[in-house]
FITOR-901962 format. One record per residue (C-alpha): x negated, y negated, z; residue number from 0; residue in one letter. Coordinates in Angstrom, 1 decimal, decimal comma. Example, Ala and Ser with C-alpha at 12.3 -4.5 7.8 and 13.67 -1.06 7.14 Angstrom:
<sites>
<site x="-12,3" y="4,5" z="7,8" pator="0" nuvex="A"/>
<site x="-13,7" y="1,1" z="7,1" pator="1" nuvex="S"/>
</sites>
This chain:
<sites>
<site x="-10,0" y="27,1" z="17,8" pator="0" nuvex="M"/>
<site x="-7,2" y="25,1" z="19,4" pator="1" nuvex="N"/>
<site x="-9,8" y="23,3" z="21,5" pator="2" nuvex="I"/>
<site x="-11,8" y="22,3" z="18,4" pator="3" nuvex="I"/>
<site x="-8,7" y="21,1" z="16,6" pator="4" nuvex="I"/>
<site x="-7,7" y="19,0" z="19,6" pator="5" nuvex="T"/>
<site x="-11,2" y="17,6" z="19,9" pator="6" nuvex="F"/>
<site x="-11,2" y="16,6" z="16,2" pator="7" nuvex="V"/>
<site x="-7,8" y="15,0" z="16,4" pator="8" nuvex="K"/>
<site x="-8,9" y="13,1" z="19,5" pator="9" nuvex="K"/>
<site x="-12,0" y="11,7" z="17,8" pator="10" nuvex="N"/>
<site x="-9,9" y="10,8" z="14,7" pator="11" nuvex="M"/>
<site x="-7,4" y="9,0" z="16,9" pator="12" nuvex="F"/>
<site x="-10,2" y="7,1" z="18,7" pator="13" nuvex="V"/>
<site x="-11,6" y="6,0" z="15,3" pator="14" nuvex="L"/>
<site x="-8,1" y="5,0" z="14,1" pator="15" nuvex="Y"/>
<site x="-7,5" y="3,0" z="17,3" pator="16" nuvex="R"/>
<site x="-11,0" y="1,3" z="16,9" pator="17" nuvex="K"/>
<site x="-10,2" y="0,3" z="13,3" pator="18" nuvex="E"/>
<site x="-6,7" y="-0,9" z="14,2" pator="19" nuvex="L"/>
<site x="-8,2" y="-3,0" z="17,1" pator="20" nuvex="N"/>
<site x="-10,7" y="-4,5" z="14,7" pator="21" nuvex="S"/>
<site x="-7,9" y="-5,8" z="12,5" pator="22" nuvex="F"/>
<site x="-6,2" y="-7,5" z="15,4" pator="23" nuvex="F"/>
<site x="-9,3" y="-8,6" z="17,4" pator="24" nuvex="S"/>
<site x="-10,1" y="-10,8" z="14,4" pator="25" nuvex="T"/>
<site x="-7,6" y="-12,8" z="12,3" pator="26" nuvex="L"/>
<site x="-7,5" y="-10,2" z="9,5" pator="27" nuvex="T"/>
<site x="-4,4" y="-8,4" z="10,6" pator="28" nuvex="G"/>
<site x="-2,5" y="-11,5" z="11,7" pator="29" nuvex="Y"/>
<site x="-3,3" y="-13,3" z="8,5" pator="30" nuvex="I"/>
<site x="-2,2" y="-10,4" z="6,3" pator="31" nuvex="A"/>
<site x="1,1" y="-10,2" z="8,1" pator="32" nuvex="I"/>
<site x="1,8" y="-13,9" z="8,2" pator="33" nuvex="I"/>
<site x="0,8" y="-14,5" z="4,6" pator="34" nuvex="V"/>
<site x="3,0" y="-11,7" z="3,4" pator="35" nuvex="F"/>
<site x="6,0" y="-13,0" z="5,4" pator="36" nuvex="L"/>
<site x="5,5" y="-16,6" z="4,4" pator="37" nuvex="I"/>
<site x="5,2" y="-15,9" z="0,7" pator="38" nuvex="I"/>
<site x="8,1" y="-13,5" z="0,5" pator="39" nuvex="T"/>
<site x="10,2" y="-15,7" z="2,8" pator="40" nuvex="G"/>
<site x="9,7" y="-18,8" z="0,7" pator="41" nuvex="L"/>
<site x="10,7" y="-17,1" z="-2,5" pator="42" nuvex="F"/>
<site x="13,6" y="-15,2" z="-1,0" pator="43" nuvex="V"/>
<site x="15,1" y="-17,9" z="1,2" pator="44" nuvex="W"/>
<site x="13,6" y="-21,4" z="0,3" pator="45" nuvex="V"/>
<site x="12,4" y="-21,8" z="-3,3" pator="46" nuvex="F"/>
<site x="15,3" y="-22,1" z="-5,9" pator="47" nuvex="P"/>
<site x="15,3" y="-19,5" z="-8,6" pator="48" nuvex="G"/>
<site x="16,4" y="-16,0" z="-9,4" pator="49" nuvex="D"/>
<site x="14,8" y="-14,5" z="-6,2" pator="50" nuvex="F"/>
<site x="16,7" y="-16,8" z="-3,8" pator="51" nuvex="N"/>
<site x="19,3" y="-14,9" z="-1,9" pator="52" nuvex="I"/>
<site x="21,4" y="-17,9" z="-0,9" pator="53" nuvex="L"/>
<site x="21,4" y="-19,4" z="-4,5" pator="54" nuvex="K"/>
<site x="22,1" y="-16,4" z="-6,7" pator="55" nuvex="N"/>
<site x="25,5" y="-15,6" z="-5,2" pator="56" nuvex="G"/>
<site x="24,9" y="-11,8" z="-4,9" pator="57" nuvex="F"/>
<site x="24,5" y="-9,7" z="-1,7" pator="58" nuvex="S"/>
<site x="21,1" y="-8,4" z="-2,6" pator="59" nuvex="S"/>
<site x="17,5" y="-8,6" z="-1,6" pator="60" nuvex="I"/>
<site x="16,1" y="-7,4" z="-4,9" pator="61" nuvex="D"/>
<site x="13,9" y="-10,5" z="-5,0" pator="62" nuvex="G"/>
<site x="11,9" y="-9,1" z="-2,1" pator="63" nuvex="L"/>
<site x="11,2" y="-5,9" z="-3,9" pator="64" nuvex="F"/>
<site x="10,1" y="-7,7" z="-7,1" pator="65" nuvex="I"/>
<site x="7,8" y="-10,1" z="-5,3" pator="66" nuvex="I"/>
<site x="6,3" y="-7,8" z="-2,6" pator="67" nuvex="A"/>
<site x="4,3" y="-5,5" z="-5,0" pator="68" nuvex="P"/>
<site x="2,6" y="-8,6" z="-6,5" pator="69" nuvex="W"/>
<site x="1,8" y="-10,1" z="-3,0" pator="70" nuvex="V"/>
<site x="0,5" y="-6,7" z="-1,9" pator="71" nuvex="F"/>
<site x="-1,7" y="-6,6" z="-5,0" pator="72" nuvex="L"/>
<site x="-3,8" y="-9,3" z="-3,5" pator="73" nuvex="F"/>
<site x="-3,2" y="-8,8" z="0,2" pator="74" nuvex="L"/>
<site x="-3,9" y="-5,1" z="0,6" pator="75" nuvex="I"/>
<site x="-7,3" y="-5,3" z="-1,1" pator="76" nuvex="P"/>
<site x="-8,1" y="-8,1" z="1,4" pator="77" nuvex="A"/>
<site x="-7,2" y="-5,8" z="4,3" pator="78" nuvex="V"/>
<site x="-9,1" y="-2,7" z="3,1" pator="79" nuvex="T"/>
<site x="-12,2" y="-4,3" z="1,5" pator="80" nuvex="M"/>
<site x="-14,2" y="-4,2" z="4,7" pator="81" nuvex="R"/>
<site x="-13,3" y="-0,6" z="5,8" pator="82" nuvex="L"/>
<site x="-16,4" y="1,0" z="4,3" pator="83" nuvex="F"/>
<site x="-18,2" y="-1,9" z="2,7" pator="84" nuvex="S"/>
<site x="-18,9" y="-3,6" z="6,1" pator="85" nuvex="E"/>
<site x="-20,1" y="-0,3" z="7,6" pator="86" nuvex="E"/>
<site x="-22,5" y="0,1" z="4,6" pator="87" nuvex="K"/>
<site x="-23,8" y="-3,4" z="4,8" pator="88" nuvex="K"/>
<site x="-24,4" y="-3,3" z="8,6" pator="89" nuvex="S"/>
<site x="-25,9" y="0,2" z="8,5" pator="90" nuvex="G"/>
<site x="-23,4" y="1,6" z="11,0" pator="91" nuvex="T"/>
<site x="-22,1" y="4,1" z="8,5" pator="92" nuvex="I"/>
<site x="-25,0" y="6,4" z="9,1" pator="93" nuvex="E"/>
<site x="-24,2" y="6,3" z="12,8" pator="94" nuvex="L"/>
<site x="-20,6" y="7,1" z="12,0" pator="95" nuvex="L"/>
<site x="-21,6" y="10,2" z="10,1" pator="96" nuvex="F"/>
<site x="-23,4" y="11,5" z="13,1" pator="97" nuvex="T"/>
<site x="-20,3" y="11,7" z="15,1" pator="98" nuvex="K"/>
<site x="-18,5" y="15,0" z="15,6" pator="99" nuvex="P"/>
<site x="-15,8" y="14,2" z="13,0" pator="100" nuvex="I"/>
<site x="-15,5" y="15,2" z="9,4" pator="101" nuvex="S"/>
<site x="-15,7" y="12,9" z="6,4" pator="102" nuvex="D"/>
<site x="-12,1" y="13,5" z="5,7" pator="103" nuvex="L"/>
<site x="-11,0" y="12,6" z="9,2" pator="104" nuvex="N"/>
<site x="-13,1" y="9,4" z="9,0" pator="105" nuvex="I"/>
<site x="-11,3" y="8,5" z="5,8" pator="106" nuvex="I"/>
<site x="-7,9" y="9,3" z="7,2" pator="107" nuvex="L"/>
<site x="-8,5" y="7,3" z="10,4" pator="108" nuvex="A"/>
<site x="-9,4" y="4,2" z="8,3" pator="109" nuvex="K"/>
<site x="-6,6" y="4,9" z="5,9" pator="110" nuvex="Y"/>
<site x="-3,9" y="5,1" z="8,5" pator="111" nuvex="F"/>
<site x="-5,3" y="2,0" z="10,3" pator="112" nuvex="A"/>
<site x="-5,0" y="0,0" z="7,1" pator="113" nuvex="G"/>
<site x="-1,5" y="1,5" z="6,3" pator="114" nuvex="L"/>
<site x="-0,3" y="0,6" z="9,9" pator="115" nuvex="T"/>
<site x="-1,2" y="-3,1" z="9,3" pator="116" nuvex="V"/>
<site x="0,7" y="-3,1" z="6,1" pator="117" nuvex="V"/>
<site x="3,7" y="-1,3" z="7,6" pator="118" nuvex="T"/>
<site x="3,8" y="-3,8" z="10,5" pator="119" nuvex="I"/>
<site x="4,0" y="-6,6" z="7,8" pator="120" nuvex="S"/>
<site x="7,0" y="-4,8" z="6,2" pator="121" nuvex="L"/>
<site x="9,0" y="-4,3" z="9,4" pator="122" nuvex="L"/>
<site x="10,2" y="-8,0" z="9,8" pator="123" nuvex="P"/>
<site x="11,6" y="-7,9" z="6,3" pator="124" nuvex="T"/>
<site x="14,3" y="-5,6" z="7,6" pator="125" nuvex="L"/>
<site x="15,9" y="-8,8" z="9,0" pator="126" nuvex="T"/>
<site x="16,4" y="-9,8" z="5,4" pator="127" nuvex="Y"/>
<site x="18,6" y="-6,8" z="4,9" pator="128" nuvex="F"/>
<site x="20,4" y="-7,4" z="8,2" pator="129" nuvex="L"/>
<site x="21,0" y="-11,0" z="7,3" pator="130" nuvex="S"/>
<site x="22,5" y="-10,3" z="3,9" pator="131" nuvex="V"/>
<site x="24,5" y="-7,4" z="5,4" pator="132" nuvex="Y"/>
<site x="26,1" y="-9,8" z="7,9" pator="133" nuvex="L"/>
<site x="26,5" y="-12,7" z="5,4" pator="134" nuvex="L"/>
<site x="28,1" y="-10,6" z="2,8" pator="135" nuvex="G"/>
<site x="31,8" y="-11,2" z="1,9" pator="136" nuvex="N"/>
<site x="33,1" y="-8,8" z="3,1" pator="137" nuvex="P"/>
<site x="30,5" y="-7,9" z="5,8" pator="138" nuvex="I"/>
<site x="28,4" y="-5,0" z="4,5" pator="139" nuvex="G"/>
<site x="28,8" y="-5,9" z="0,9" pator="140" nuvex="N"/>
<site x="25,4" y="-4,7" z="-0,2" pator="141" nuvex="I"/>
<site x="24,0" y="-1,7" z="-2,0" pator="142" nuvex="D"/>
<site x="22,7" y="0,0" z="1,1" pator="143" nuvex="T"/>
<site x="21,4" y="3,1" z="-0,7" pator="144" nuvex="G"/>
<site x="19,5" y="1,1" z="-3,3" pator="145" nuvex="G"/>
<site x="18,1" y="-1,2" z="-0,6" pator="146" nuvex="T"/>
<site x="16,8" y="1,6" z="1,6" pator="147" nuvex="W"/>
<site x="15,4" y="3,3" z="-1,5" pator="148" nuvex="G"/>
<site x="13,6" y="0,1" z="-2,4" pator="149" nuvex="S"/>
<site x="12,1" y="-0,1" z="1,1" pator="150" nuvex="F"/>
<site x="10,9" y="3,6" z="0,9" pator="151" nuvex="I"/>
<site x="9,5" y="2,8" z="-2,6" pator="152" nuvex="G"/>
<site x="7,7" y="-0,3" z="-1,3" pator="153" nuvex="L"/>
<site x="6,2" y="1,7" z="1,6" pator="154" nuvex="F"/>
<site x="4,9" y="4,4" z="-0,8" pator="155" nuvex="F"/>
<site x="3,6" y="1,7" z="-3,2" pator="156" nuvex="L"/>
<site x="1,7" y="0,0" z="-0,4" pator="157" nuvex="S"/>
<site x="0,4" y="3,5" z="0,7" pator="158" nuvex="A"/>
<site x="-1,1" y="4,0" z="-2,8" pator="159" nuvex="I"/>
<site x="-2,6" y="0,5" z="-2,7" pator="160" nuvex="Y"/>
<site x="-4,3" y="1,3" z="0,7" pator="161" nuvex="V"/>
<site x="-5,7" y="4,5" z="-0,7" pator="162" nuvex="S"/>
<site x="-7,1" y="2,6" z="-3,7" pator="163" nuvex="I"/>
<site x="-8,6" y="0,0" z="-1,3" pator="164" nuvex="G"/>
<site x="-10,3" y="2,7" z="0,7" pator="165" nuvex="I"/>
<site x="-11,8" y="4,2" z="-2,4" pator="166" nuvex="F"/>
<site x="-13,0" y="0,8" z="-3,7" pator="167" nuvex="S"/>
<site x="-14,5" y="0,0" z="-0,3" pator="168" nuvex="S"/>
<site x="-16,5" y="3,2" z="-0,4" pator="169" nuvex="S"/>
<site x="-18,1" y="2,3" z="-3,7" pator="170" nuvex="L"/>
<site x="-20,0" y="-0,8" z="-2,6" pator="171" nuvex="T"/>
<site x="-21,4" y="-2,7" z="0,4" pator="172" nuvex="D"/>
<site x="-20,1" y="-5,9" z="-1,0" pator="173" nuvex="N"/>
<site x="-16,6" y="-6,8" z="0,3" pator="174" nuvex="Q"/>
<site x="-15,9" y="-9,2" z="-2,6" pator="175" nuvex="I"/>
<site x="-16,7" y="-6,5" z="-5,1" pator="176" nuvex="V"/>
<site x="-14,5" y="-4,1" z="-3,2" pator="177" nuvex="S"/>
<site x="-11,7" y="-6,6" z="-3,2" pator="178" nuvex="F"/>
<site x="-11,9" y="-7,2" z="-7,0" pator="179" nuvex="I"/>
<site x="-12,2" y="-3,4" z="-7,8" pator="180" nuvex="L"/>
<site x="-9,2" y="-2,6" z="-5,6" pator="181" nuvex="S"/>
<site x="-7,1" y="-5,4" z="-7,1" pator="182" nuvex="M"/>
<site x="-8,0" y="-4,4" z="-10,6" pator="183" nuvex="L"/>
<site x="-7,3" y="-0,6" z="-10,2" pator="184" nuvex="I"/>
<site x="-4,1" y="-1,4" z="-8,3" pator="185" nuvex="S"/>
<site x="-2,9" y="-3,7" z="-11,1" pator="186" nuvex="F"/>
<site x="-3,7" y="-1,1" z="-13,8" pator="187" nuvex="I"/>
<site x="-1,9" y="1,7" z="-12,0" pator="188" nuvex="I"/>
<site x="1,1" y="-0,5" z="-11,0" pator="189" nuvex="Y"/>
<site x="1,9" y="-2,2" z="-14,3" pator="190" nuvex="I"/>
<site x="-0,9" y="-1,5" z="-16,7" pator="191" nuvex="G"/>
<site x="0,4" y="1,8" z="-17,9" pator="192" nuvex="F"/>
<site x="3,7" y="0,1" z="-18,9" pator="193" nuvex="D"/>
<site x="1,8" y="-2,2" z="-21,2" pator="194" nuvex="Y"/>
<site x="-0,4" y="0,6" z="-22,5" pator="195" nuvex="I"/>
<site x="2,7" y="2,7" z="-23,3" pator="196" nuvex="S"/>
<site x="4,2" y="-0,1" z="-25,4" pator="197" nuvex="E"/>
<site x="1,3" y="0,2" z="-27,9" pator="198" nuvex="L"/>
<site x="2,7" y="1,6" z="-31,2" pator="199" nuvex="S"/>
<site x="0,2" y="4,4" z="-31,8" pator="200" nuvex="F"/>
<site x="1,3" y="6,4" z="-28,8" pator="201" nuvex="W"/>
<site x="4,5" y="7,6" z="-30,5" pator="202" nuvex="G"/>
<site x="6,2" y="10,4" z="-28,5" pator="203" nuvex="G"/>
<site x="3,6" y="10,1" z="-25,7" pator="204" nuvex="S"/>
<site x="4,7" y="6,6" z="-24,6" pator="205" nuvex="A"/>
<site x="7,1" y="8,0" z="-22,0" pator="206" nuvex="Y"/>
<site x="4,4" y="10,2" z="-20,5" pator="207" nuvex="F"/>
<site x="2,0" y="7,3" z="-20,3" pator="208" nuvex="I"/>
<site x="4,6" y="5,1" z="-18,7" pator="209" nuvex="S"/>
<site x="5,2" y="7,9" z="-16,1" pator="210" nuvex="N"/>
<site x="1,6" y="7,6" z="-14,9" pator="211" nuvex="L"/>
<site x="2,3" y="4,1" z="-13,5" pator="212" nuvex="G"/>
<site x="3,6" y="3,2" z="-10,1" pator="213" nuvex="I"/>
<site x="6,1" y="0,8" z="-11,6" pator="214" nuvex="S"/>
<site x="8,1" y="3,6" z="-13,3" pator="215" nuvex="F"/>
<site x="8,5" y="5,6" z="-10,1" pator="216" nuvex="H"/>
<site x="9,0" y="2,5" z="-7,9" pator="217" nuvex="Y"/>
<site x="11,9" y="1,4" z="-10,1" pator="218" nuvex="S"/>
<site x="13,3" y="5,0" z="-10,1" pator="219" nuvex="S"/>
<site x="13,3" y="5,3" z="-6,3" pator="220" nuvex="I"/>
<site x="14,7" y="1,8" z="-5,9" pator="221" nuvex="S"/>
<site x="18,0" y="3,0" z="-7,4" pator="222" nuvex="R"/>
<site x="18,6" y="4,7" z="-4,1" pator="223" nuvex="G"/>
<site x="18,2" y="8,3" z="-5,3" pator="224" nuvex="V"/>
<site x="15,2" y="10,1" z="-3,7" pator="225" nuvex="I"/>
<site x="13,9" y="12,2" z="-6,6" pator="226" nuvex="D"/>
<site x="11,3" y="14,8" z="-5,6" pator="227" nuvex="T"/>
<site x="9,3" y="13,9" z="-8,8" pator="228" nuvex="R"/>
<site x="8,8" y="10,4" z="-7,5" pator="229" nuvex="D"/>
<site x="7,8" y="11,6" z="-4,0" pator="230" nuvex="I"/>
<site x="5,3" y="14,1" z="-5,6" pator="231" nuvex="I"/>
<site x="3,9" y="11,3" z="-7,7" pator="232" nuvex="Y"/>
<site x="3,3" y="9,0" z="-4,7" pator="233" nuvex="F"/>
<site x="1,8" y="11,7" z="-2,6" pator="234" nuvex="L"/>
<site x="-0,4" y="12,9" z="-5,5" pator="235" nuvex="S"/>
<site x="-1,7" y="9,4" z="-6,2" pator="236" nuvex="A"/>
<site x="-2,6" y="8,9" z="-2,5" pator="237" nuvex="I"/>
<site x="-4,2" y="12,3" z="-2,3" pator="238" nuvex="T"/>
<site x="-6,2" y="11,6" z="-5,4" pator="239" nuvex="L"/>
<site x="-7,8" y="8,4" z="-4,2" pator="240" nuvex="F"/>
<site x="-8,5" y="9,9" z="-0,7" pator="241" nuvex="I"/>
<site x="-10,2" y="12,9" z="-2,4" pator="242" nuvex="F"/>
<site x="-12,2" y="10,5" z="-4,6" pator="243" nuvex="L"/>
<site x="-13,3" y="8,6" z="-1,5" pator="244" nuvex="T"/>
<site x="-14,3" y="11,9" z="0,1" pator="245" nuvex="K"/>
<site x="-16,4" y="12,8" z="-3,0" pator="246" nuvex="L"/>
<site x="-18,1" y="9,4" z="-2,9" pator="247" nuvex="K"/>
<site x="-19,0" y="9,8" z="0,8" pator="248" nuvex="L"/>
<site x="-20,3" y="13,3" z="0,3" pator="249" nuvex="E"/>
<site x="-22,5" y="12,2" z="-2,6" pator="250" nuvex="S"/>
<site x="-25,0" y="11,0" z="0,0" pator="251" nuvex="R"/>
<site x="-25,8" y="14,7" z="0,6" pator="252" nuvex="K"/>
<site x="-26,6" y="15,4" z="-3,0" pator="253" nuvex="W"/>
</sites>
């Protein structure tokens, strides 16, 4: 049994490494990272406005955590749109299914490859925190708990976006369609439920509807308090879309 588990893990890691290499053997991975850093950097450090750290007079990088979910809303679908769509279009997906690895492990390998690219794009933003920490008067005059909570929330938010992107990519062999579907679903789950909950006919159910959106839990965890309800929400949403992707792939057997 241990030999089988080790063999499966090895095959999953090989596929993960192959997918990760494909991101960086082309411009996809580099463009995703550079675009994210340029956009957030311009808003946080260069463009005048409420998000500008140097202009607002507060030791805070909240602007990053407001902008980043919207940038990822476009960027992550661009990263994930090819993961299954390209395999379908080229016909290599049938070859992939013949390998000694389960559908779930195929999905997870692709999922973690996409998440790794997104995580790499987040790491340089830690210098924003360090800069504000050192520039504060006095040094360290920044809400450290809230900032780390926001980083954790942003990581989980991007993890959900990647799972949505994987699911969208499994639905079609057209990368553009996959991109649009992923962006639309991510938008609805991020902020759409907030708008829906504001409709007057929901009454007492409005709070429950709002709870279904990422924004509610992202805002909650950004306060610096790690609530198990928020963690359970993020993990449940990720699991749901991975499960839906697995169902879609298994539908070829029906």
